N, C-alpha and C positions, 0 to 999 in steps of 0.2 A: 213556230208554236204560235199560234193565234188564238188571242184570249176573246172568246165568244161565250157568254154565259146565257143559257137558255132560259133561266127563269129570273133574270135581273130585271126589277120594276124599275120604272123611272122615279128619280127622287122627288118629282114634282106632283106625283100621283096623290089622290084623295086619300090614300092610306096613311102617308106620310104628313099630310096635312093635319089630319085629325087623330094622330096617333094610334090609329088601329092597324097595328102591324102585324099581318098573319106569320104564324111560325113556320119559318122555312123548312125546317128539319125534315119531316116527311117527304115533301116534294123532293128536296135537294139530294136527298140519299137514297131514294127508292127503296128497294127490297133491303138496303143495308140499314134502314131505320132501326130494326130490331135490335142491332148491336150497339153498345154503349160507345160513347166518343173514345174513350181510352183504348178499346179494341180494334175501332176503325183507325186511329191513329197509329197504333202498334202495325197493322196490316199495310199501311201505306209504307212503312220504313223498309219492307221488303221489297218496294218498287225501285227501278233505277231513277235517277233524276229527270231523265227525259220523259220517262211515263208519268211522273207526279206532275210535271208540267202539263203534259196533255190532260190528265185527269182534272186538273184544275179548272178546265174549259167546260167541264159537263154540267156544273151548276153552281150556284153562290155558295153552296154550303161546302161542296168540294172545294171550291176557290179558297174558302176560309180555311179549312184543315190542311190544304196543301201548300199554304203559305206560312205555315207555323215553323219558328226559327229552330225550336228543339228537332222537329222533323229534318229540316235543311242540314243541320249539325249532324245529325245521325248518317244521311245521306252521303255529306262530304267526308267524314271521318272513315266511313266503311270503304271508300273509293280514294283515299288521298294517296297522292304520288308525289314523292320527294319531300322536301321540308315544307311545313305548314306556314302560310302566311295568311293572316287574318285581314280580311277587306272591309270590316265594319259590320257586316251582316254575314250569317252563314249562307244565305242563299246567294247572295254576290259572290262569296268565296267559292261556293260550289259551281256556279256559272263560270267564273274566272278558270276553275280547273277543267272545264270542258269546252273553254275557249267560245263561249257563247255569249259573253257579256255585252259585247258591242251590238250584235243583232237584237237582243233583247233588252238592252239597258232602258229605253224608253218605259216600258210596261213596269219594270222594276221600281222606277222612281215614283210612280204615282198609283199605290196599292189603292184597290177599289174597298168601299166600306158599305156595310150591309147593316141594315136592322132585321128584327124578327128572328135573330138566332141568339139563343143563350146556351151555355155550355159550363156547367160547374167545374168540370174536369179542367177545361182550358183556363178557366178564371183562377183556380188554384195554382195551375203551373206557372200563371203569368205572375201572381203574387208572389210565388216563392222566387221568381227571377228578379223582382225588384225589391224584395225584402232586405232592410238594412238591420244588420246586427247589433247595434250599440248595446241593446239592453239584454243581450244573450249571455252577459257573462254571469258566472256562478260562484260570486266570492265565498260564499260559505260552503265550499267544497268539503266532503267527507273522505278525502285522500289525504293521508298523514303528509305533513311537509316537515322537512328537517334541513338545517343549515350545514351540518356535518355528521357524518357517520362512519364509524370504523369498519373495516371488511368484516371482522368478525361479527360485529352486531347485524351488519347486512345480511351475511349468510345464515345466521340464526333467527333473524325475525321476519326478513322480506323474502330473500331468494326463494322462488318457487311457492310462496306464500300469499303475498300481497303487494299491490302496488305502493309506489311513494313518490313523492316529489321531493326532489333534492336541489338546492340551491347552492351555488358557488363552484360547482365543477367545472364550469366554463370561465372562470373569472381570468384565468390567465392565458386564454386562446386568443390568438390573433383575429379568428373569425367573430368574436364579439363587436369588434369595431369595423372590420373589413367587410362583413356579410350584411351589407345594407343593399338595397335596391340600387341606388345611385352608384356605390363603390362597385357593385357586381358588375352594372352596366359599362363602367368606365374599364374594367379589367378583362371582361368576358362577353362584351356585347355581341360579338360574331360567333361566338361558341354556340353549337347546336346542342340542346339538352333534350333528352327523352321527356314525352309527356304520357302521362298516365290517365287513360280514357278506356271506356269499355268498347274496345276495337281490338280485332284480332291483327292488326298491324301495328307494327312498331312506328311511332310518330315523333317526330324531332321538329324543334323550332330553336332557331336562333334567338338568345336571349333578348336582345333587343326588339325583336318582333313579337316576343313574349310579353315583354312589359308594355308594348303598345297594345296588344290584346287586352291584358289585364285592365287598363284605364279605360275601355270603352265598353266592354263586354258586359251583358246583362243575362247570363246563362245561369239556370238553376243550380247546375253542377259544372262550374267552370273548369277549364283545360288546368292541370295540376302538374308541375315540374316534378317528377318522381323518378329519379335517374340513378340506376346502379351503377353506371359506368362513368359517373362523373369524374372519378379520380383518373380514368384514361383520357377522357377529353379535355379534362382542365387540371392537370397534375398538381397545379399550386394550390388548389382547394385542400389538398389532403395535408399540406404543411400548415393549414389555419387552425387545426383542431388535433386533438388526441384522444386517445380512448380512456375514459375516466377510470381512474384505480380500482373502482368496485366491479367492472366488467371486462376485465383483462383477461380472464381465463376464457379460451375459445377453442374447443377441439376441432374445429375445421381449419384452424391457423397452421395445421401440419400440412395442409395442401397448399400449392402454388396459387396466386392470385387467379389465375386464368382456369384453373381446375376446381375452386371452390365454387358452390352456389351462390347466387346474388346475396350480399349481406349487409352493404351498407348504401344509403340513399340520401342524394341531396333533396330536399322537399322545399318547393316554393309554391304558394297559391294565393289568390287574392280572397277577399270575403266571399262567403258561401261555398268555397271550395273545401275540400276534405277528403277523409277515408271513411267508406260506410262500414258497416258492422262487418268484421271478420276475425278470425283467430289467425295467429301468424304462421306464416308457412313451416311444416313440419314440426309444430308445437314448440318452436323456439321461443327463448325470450328476447326482449329488445329494450333498449333504451333510446330515448328521444330528446335532444336538446334543442330549445327554442333559441333563436339568436335574434329576432325581431317579430313583433306582433303579438297576438293572444290566439291561443287554442282553446276549445272547450272539449273536454273528455268525458266521455261516458263509458263505464266498464262493467261487465258481469264476470262472475268467477266460472271457471270451467263447467261446461254441463248444462248451462242456463241459458237456453235461446231467448234472445231480445224478441220482443213483440214486434209482428212484421216481417219477421226473418224467417226464412224457410231452407234446410240443410237437404242437399240431395247427395247420396253417396252411391256411386255405382257398384253394383253386386259383381261385375266381372273384373274389375281392375282396381277397386276402391278409390277412385277419383272423385274427390270432394268438390260439389259446387253448391255456392251459397247464394240464395236469391234476397237481396235487401234493398230497401228504398234508399235514396241518396241521404247523407247525412242531414241535410236542411230538411227534407221531406220528413224524415224520422223525428225530428225534434218539433217539427210543425203540427203533424197529423198524428204520430202515435205516442210520443211523450206526454201530451195532455191527458190520455185515456189512462195512464198507469195510477195505481192508488200509491200512497207514500212508500207501503212496504215493498212495491214492485219496482220502484225506481232504481236507477242504475248507480253504481258508485260514480261520483261526479267531481271534476274541479275544472278551474280554469287556469292553464299553464301561461306564466308570464316570461317575459324575455330574461334569459340566462338560466332558466329552471329546466332541469333534467327529470323526466319521468321514467321509471321502470315499471315495464309490463311484464308479469311472470308468464311461464309457459301455460298456453291452454286458456288465456283469458280472453273474452270476447271484448273488443273495444271499438269505438267509433268517435272520429274526430272531425270537428268542425272549426274552420278558420273565421274567427271573428274580424279579421282585418288581414290585410296583407301580411304574410309570414314567410320567414326564411327559418329552416330548421336542418338538421343532420340527425339520422337514425342509424343504428345498426343493429341486427340481430346475431345471436351468439348461441352457441350450444357449450355448456358447462357440466359440471359434476352434478349439478341439481336436475337439470333437465334432458341430460344425455340417453337416459333409458327411454324417455317419453319420445324423443326423436326418434329413436330406433324403432319404439313401438308404432310411431306413424308411417315408418317406411316397411313394416311388416306386411306379408301377404293377407288378403282379406279386406273384408270392408266393415263388419259389424263393429269392431273396435274403434275404428275410425269414426263412426256414428256416435257411440257413446262417450268418446273423448269430447265431442263438440255438442251433442244434443243430450246428453246424460241417459237416462233410462227411456225416453222418450224414443230412441233409437232403436229399441226392442219391440218386437211384436208383443201385443196383450197378453198371448198364452206363454210367452217366455217365463221362466223361473230360474233361480240360480241353480236349481238342481239340474236344470236342462242344459247348463252350459258345457258339462263334460261330454254331452251327447253330440256337440257341435251342431246343433240345428240351425238352419238358415232361417233368417228374418225375412219376412214375406214383403215388407214395405221397405222402400228407399227413400222415403220423403219424411222428414221430420220438421213439423212446423208448430208454431207457439200455441196456434188455436187447438192442435191435438194434444199439446201438452196439457193445457188445460182440461179438456174434455176428458182426457184419461186419468185425470187426478194424479199425475205423477209429476207435478209442479215443482220445481226445485228453487228454492229461496233462501236466503240468509236471515237467519234468525236474530243474528246482532251484527251491526255493520263492523264492529271491531273483531268480529269472529268469523273469517271468511270461509270457513270450513265446516260451520256449524249448519246443518241443513234439518228441514222439518221432517224430510224422510231420511232415515240412516242409510239407505241402501247404497246410494250413489257416493263415491268417494274418487276423488282426483289423485288416486295412489297407483303406483304402477302394479302392484301386485293385484288389486281389483280390477284394473282395466285390461291387465293380460288376461284375465279371464275369459275375455270376450275374443280372443284369438281363434282363427278358425285351424284348429290342428290338422286338418285334411289337406290344408293349403301349404305348400312349400314355397320358400323364396326362389329356388331354381325352377320350379314348374309353374309359376304363376305370372299372369300379366302385371306389368309394371305400370303404375298409375303416370300419366303425362303430367300430372298436377304435383308429383314430388319433387322436390328442391333439386335433387340430383339424380342422376342415371344410375341403373341397376348395377351394372359394371363398376361405375365410379364409387357406389357406395361400398361394395366389397372391397375396393381399393383403399378406401378411407378407413375402414375398419382394421385392415391389415397393417396400414401404415401407422394406426394409433397403437397397434399392439406392439409393433417393433419400436416405434420412436417414443413412446411414454410408458415404458415399463413400471413406473412408480403408480400407475393407476389400473392397472391390469384386472384388478377385481371389479371395477364398475364397467371396463371395456368387455369384459367377458360376460357380464349380465347383459349389456346392450347387443352383443353379438348373438346371444342365446334367444333373444327377441326376435331381432331382425333376420337372422340366417338360420335359426335351430342350431346354433354351433354345437351345442352339447350332445344333440342326437348324433351328428357327423363325427364327433371326435370319440363317441362310443364304438361307432362303426369302425374307425379308424384303428381303436384299440384291439378289437376283435381280430382283424385283419393282419396287425402285427403279430399278436400273439400266434394265430395259425401259421405264418410263415416265419416264425422265428427272428422277427425283426425287433430291435429295441424299442422299447415304448417311447412315444413322442416325448422330445424335451418340452420345457415351458415355451420355448420361442417357436415350437411347432404345432401348438395346438389349435391354431387358427388357420383356416384355409388361405391359400395365397389369394391375392386381391381380385385378380381379373377373370379367371376362368369362369365359364358357364356351369361348371360342376365343381364340386368340393374337391380341390387338389391340395395335397400336404407335401411339403419338402422336408424329407426325413435327411439324416444325416448322409447316407449311401444311396437313397432311393427316393422316387416320386409316387406317390400312392393317389391315384385318380378313382373317385367314386362317381359312377354313371348315374346322374339324377334327371337331368334336363329333358322334359318331354314325356316322361312317365316310363314304364316298363318296356312297353313295346318298342319306344324310340331308343331306349338305352340298350336294350339287348340286341337290336340291329346295330347301333353305334360301335359297340366292343366286337361283336360278331365280324362285321365288315372290317374293323381295324385288325383283328387278328388273322383274318383272311389275307389281308394287304400285306402284313408282316410275313406271313407264311410264304406269298409269292414273292416277297422281296428276297427272302433268303435263298431261293431257288434261281434267283436271276443274277447275272453278272452285270451290276449297274453300281456307278460310283455313288448313287443316292443313300444306299445302305451306310455309308460310312457318315452321314450326316443326320441319322435318325437313331435315337437312343434306344439301346437294347431292351427287350421286354424280358423282365425277369419272372413273373409270374402272372396270373389272371385267374378269375373266378366269380362265384355268385354268392353274395352275402344275404341271408335272409332270416326274418324273426319269425319264429313260430312257437306258439304256447309260451310266449314269453321268454325264448331262449334264442341266441343268435347262432346260427348254423353256416358253414361255409362249403361250398362245393367247387372244386377247382375246374375251370374250363378253359381249354385252348381254342374254343370257337367251333369245335366239331360235335357234331350230333346235338340232340336237344336234351338239356339236363331234365331230370325228374321234376324237379321244382318249377320249372317253366312250363313244362308239359301239364302239370296239375292245374295252371292257370288258363287252361285252353288256348295258349298261345302258340300258334303252328308258323311256321315259314310261310311268307307271302308266295314265295317260289320254289319248287323243287330244285335241289342243287346237286349237281354230280361230282362235286370236290368234297363232299362232306362239310360243307360250311353252310348249313341250313339258314343262318340268319346273316349270309354274306351280302355282297353288292347287289344282286339282283333281287333279292327279297328286299333289301333295303330301298332299292329305287322304286319298286312297286308300293312299299309302305310311304315313302316320301309323296309319291304321286296321290296315293289316296288322302294322305294328310292335307295336301294342297287344296282340296276342295271342302275342308272341313271349316265350320263356322267357328268363332272364336268360343263359343259355349262347348261344341263338341270337342275342340282342343283342349280345353281345359278338363273336361270330363276324362277324356282318355289319358290324361296325365295323372290322373288320381288312381292310383294302383295299390295293390298289396306291398308289403314292406320288404321289397326285393331290390338289391342293387348289385348290378354287375360292378366289376371293378378290376384296374390294370395296376401292375407294378412295374415301373420301368426304371433303368440305372439313372442315377442323379448325374448330370454333367456339370462340369465347372462353367462359371461365368455368370453373367447376367442377361436378363432379357432386354432386348433392344428398347422397350418403354421406357426402362429406367435409365438408359444411358444415352437416349437419341438427342437431348438438347446439349449435352455435354461432349458430343464427339466431332471431331474435326471432319470438314467435308469431305477429305479424303477417305474417311473410314466409311462414310455413308455411301460414297459412290462405289467402293468396293462392296459394300452390302447389296447395292442394286445388281452388280454384275454377278455375285454369287447366286441371288435369287433367280436370274436369268438362266444360269447354268442348272441348277436344281429343279427348276420348273421343267426345263427341257428334259432332264432325266426323268421326271415324273411323268411326263406327258408322252414320253417315248415306252413307258412300262407297257408291257401286255397286260390286259384285263381278261378275266375268266370269260371263257365262251358260254353261249347259251344254246341248249339243244333245241331242235327244231320243234320238238313237242312241248317242251316248256313255254317257247315263244307263241305256240299256237294257243295254249292254254291262256296265256296272258292277254292276248290278243282278242280272244273270246271274251274274257272277263272285263276287258276296259271297252269294248265295243269300240276300237278307235275309227273303223271304217266309216262310220256314220256320225261321228261326233265333231261338230264344229269345223267342218271342212278339213279334218284332219288328213284324210287321204283323198284326193280328187280324182273322179274318173274323167280321164280325157283321151285323147288320141294316143297317149302311150300309157304303158304299165308302169306304175310307181313301184319301186322295191326299196322299202326303207328298212335299214337294218334295226334290230330290236332294240338297241341301245338308245336310237333315236327317237323309236317310238315313246318310250318312257319319258325322254327329255322334252318332246314336243307336248306330249299330253299334260306335264306337268305345268308347261307355260300357259296353256290353255285355262288349267283349273285355275291357275293364281290371277289369271286376267278377269275372271268372273266377278271377284271381290275387290278388284284392285283400287277403285276408287274409294271405297267405304274405308279401307285399310288406311291409304294414305290419309285421307280426311281425318281419321282417328289420330293418325300420328302428328298431324297440324304442323304448326310453325317449326321450321322455317319453310316449308313447301309452299310456293305461292299459289293462291287460289286461281288465279288466272289461268296458270298451266294445269292445274287439276281438271278444269274445264275442257282442256283439248286432249286429256289422254286417250280416249278412244279413237279420235281422230288420227293421233299419232303412231299408236301401236298398230302393228300388222293384223289383217284379217285372217291370212294364212301363214301360220308359222313355218309350214314347211319350206316356205320361200327363203328363211334364214338359213338354209342347208345347203343351198347350190346344187339343185339336180342337173344332171346331164344324161344323153342318152349314149347308151354303148353302141357297138356295132350291131346288136340283135334288136335295137329300138328300146331297150329297157332303161328305165329311168334310175340313176344311182347318184350317189352323194359325193361332193366334191369335198365337203368339210370333214375333217379329222375327227374322231371322237376319242376322248383320253380319259385317264383318271383326274379327277380334280379335288384337289385338297380342300378347297372351298372358304377356308379360314385362316389364312396366311397374314397375320396382322403383327404389331409391335409387340405383342406379347406372347407371340408362338414362334419367336425367332430368338435363339441363344447367341451371345457374343461372348467371345473368348478372349481373356486378357494377354497381352503381348508383353515382352520384355520392357524393362525400363519404366513400367507403370505399377504403381502399388495403389492397393485400396486402404483408405485409412478407416478409422473406426465407425464413422458416419456413412460410410458406403460411397463417399465421393471419391474422385480420382486425384492422387498426387502424381503429377507428370513430371519427370526429367525434362527439362527444356533442351537439354542438349541433344536429346534423340529425335531423330527425324525418320518418318516413316508410319507404318500402320500401328496404331496403340490398341485397337480392339478389331477382331476379326470375327465374322460370322462362323458359327461352328455347327449348330444343329436346328432342325426344324422340328417342332413338337406338334402334338395335339392333331392326331389324324382321324377323330371321332366323326368329323363331318365329310369324311371322304365321300365322293360320288363319281358318276361317269357321265360325260357330256363335253359340251363345248370348252375348250381350253381358255376361251375369253372370260369365262366365269372367274378363273384365278387371277386375272388381272385388277378385278374390282377392289378387293380388300388390299392387294398390294398397293395399287395406285392411290387410292383414297385414305388408308390408313397408316400403311408404312411410308408412302412417298409424300402424303400430303398433298397430293395433286402436282409434285414437283415435275414438269415436264423434262429436264434433264436426267432426272433420275430414271424416269420411264425410258427414256432414250437408250441410258447405259443398261438397263434391263433388257431392253429387245437386242441390244447388240450382242449379248452373250446367249439370249434365248434361240434366236437364228431359226426356229422352225416357222413354217408358213401356217398362218391362221386358217387359210383355206390351201387347197393342194396346189392350184396354178392358176394363172391369170385368165386362162381360157374360159374361165366359168362366166365372164361378161358376155360371151356369144351366146349364152342361153339365158343368164340371168337379166339382160336389158345393158342399156348403154350406161356409161360411169356415172351420169345424173341420178341413176335409179338409186333409191335409199338402199335397197337390199345390196347394192355394191359398195355400200360404205361400212368398213368394219365398226366405225364409230357408231353408226346406228344400232348395229348388233349389241355392241357393249351398252349403249343408253337404254335400249329395250331390256337387257336383263337387269341393269339397275332399277328400273321401274317396276318390274315383277318381281324383284329379289324380296325373298322372306324377311330380311332385316330392313332397318329404316335407312337404305343407302342414299336415298335422295336427302334425308336430313343431314347427312354428312356432306354432301354435295354442296347444299345452299349455305352450308356453314363455312365451308372451304371458300367457296367462290361467292361472297356475299353479294356482289354486283349482280348475279345472276337471279337475285330475286326479284328483278325488275325486268327480266327477260321477256320477250313478246311470244317466243315461241320454244318449243322443245328442241327444234333444231338449233337454235341459239345455244342451248345448254349443251346439246351433243358436240357441236363443233369446239366449243371452250373446254370440254373436259377430255373427250376422247379425240378430236380432230387430227392429232398425229399419228393415230393408229393408220390412218388412210395412205400414209406415205411410207409406212412400214414396208421394207422390201421383202421381208419374210412372207409378205401378204401374196408374192406372186410365185 
């Protein structure tokens, strides 16, 4: 990098002698001169550090812009590796990371200076970086302060209504004296804490390095310790404080700490740091106790968007994104523009004080000096329904909760709400709020729910009106911004229902909002009445927690209502499952002893306001389905029109759909297939795994190997030549993506592999966008290498060989694939000398040696497919075994089947170094192309792989032992 400036004048020139300095901007920026400095700086942030260094050589103006510290801070944080160590400036810190400092140290020491360039944008940013905040205190705040408060008064006057500052709640905490910077340095100097910053990467700094940074930095928005895992990295800190008595009700406490969403944070930051405008995640409430320093708070009630803030809500998954200036910039640039009546509710928080922020309230925090604080978010009886509302499918209600009626299209009216019309806009900003005259403001500061317009109300009944009734929890995309996963949310509600029977009224209301539980309970009642099954008991009203469809555990039976994916997906799911059970009954296989008995099945539908049921055993096409113009994808010769081959083609077609198309196909008529199976005794493995002895888990791995062998050996329905010809013509496989190559020999691919390969090809088309959307923890560096890693020709995964006639055939064995053997689809049976006590935990006779729990059944075959048996290893190894190699070894020991027919495939597939000769490569490709977020599970289990340099490194770590599996031969 050679610094050569094409327009740098001599400092001795006559221009400088007489003070006549020419404006450098037009010549220095060339065609870019039409762009404002703010936009030019934003564009520079997309370049690499080396490219920015090169661009600095173009002109004096580019030199100035490319040497701005905020730019180098952004460049460094977007590429930071390992723990952060600040080197006195962000440019030097970034060069250290690139190992370039020695080479370019001299130019960095002597920055060049130029006249003739003025930028109001750069000046304002520089001013903010050096602003002192001694005079920013707001002593006459309008947040009510109290020294003591009863729980009854808090619930009646403040909880869910307005903020309050409380003194004395931390008087007895050891943290009051121990949480000073010096004491924390002494006790936790080498402890790494998470840093909050606008970066997709999770950044940590040792506390001693962070303190050093605080002392010398001049950032507008300084790095801020905001660590939700401080209790894990520094457990002693948890002993220094306790949850105040006012906030001890928390519905998330029914989950184990590692299962619940982030809820507590250690917060440490210097002057000018803080939290920009936001609403707390999932509309939870929060308390924040300050141990040292001072914080300035600004707050607005729900639905009132602050000036300068824009709310975006994604129409597909309801993901909320907020554009906001930094805290300091807002107070300097926007706050002075507000009239008195438009100013926020404000206060200065002092050491020892605790502030309460109710659900849905906008708030912004600015640290006036170095501060240390602890905060926790919680779900209680006051905000539980709002939390459930925020996790309900759709987007419009999320916009209204945050932006008020601004979230609605101008043409919307309350009369339209029942019509479920979509809002055309997904961006809500303050300026639009003023223009549309839908501005929400507080008429009296002591009455936080009195508005100039009576239309908006932060009331659950009002906000629920904006739910999209066409979207269902089981059929909708789950927002990546939700504080908890979709499956985990269902499990949380079920645990609340079972574990907190005293508050079932409110739990039921929340479940009806989030899951539409009332609708599914009505369906359950209709099914029970039709089949003379006793009505569900109180304990049975809520679906069990983990499945992808509503599943109810009755006293002697299990009722599953097929919902996920819409009518076409569900009818294929049940049709294939019934076909499989029919085949199972006609086959002499031990597997049938480990699958629950099917008692009944049918189709429930709503017509003219009345529920009707048609029994269906999977054979023929019921009239209610025929009237929907839903015909089988593939003609069937065994009377199962929606069986496996029709399902395979449907799955293949679905693999090429966009997200929008998938959502549209899922919205169908009120028709729900269902199945009733015999209820088996025991508990699912997910409930027991953490308490089981190692011997029990090894026994489970051996059992799974045996049953997967039995499954993979089962014959699957044949496909007629005419049927296959029709499919091949429709799918046009011979000319698509090199699926069938024309070379010196004729390739003869079985029909089942045609489906399999075509589906992989279709999934590859949008793999990058899908994985990018899933985001963290998938490393962006690996996403860039996906196309290079995945095969160009997927037929090579099948191992073709030539027979005596020179015809190509497949070495790889095709089989039934369960696709979803996870910890919630394995039933465990209790053995002797073990009893379950009332709370469901195990009371074990310590004198008993041997197996305490043994696997008894595999359940939920609705995701059945036909393809590569390696597919079944993915959920087993990652979910059931959690990546434990000894369990995978035990599984393979009993599985025994070769994953390809014999070793001789190497003679045609290439030498042993060829990637197609590694079963680990096959498994890794399937993980990447999987319709579920398998990579998220991998990088959560093997956190070190987030720094992997290549997919081969990930492959070897996760699946390497498959390459030594002797069944391979």
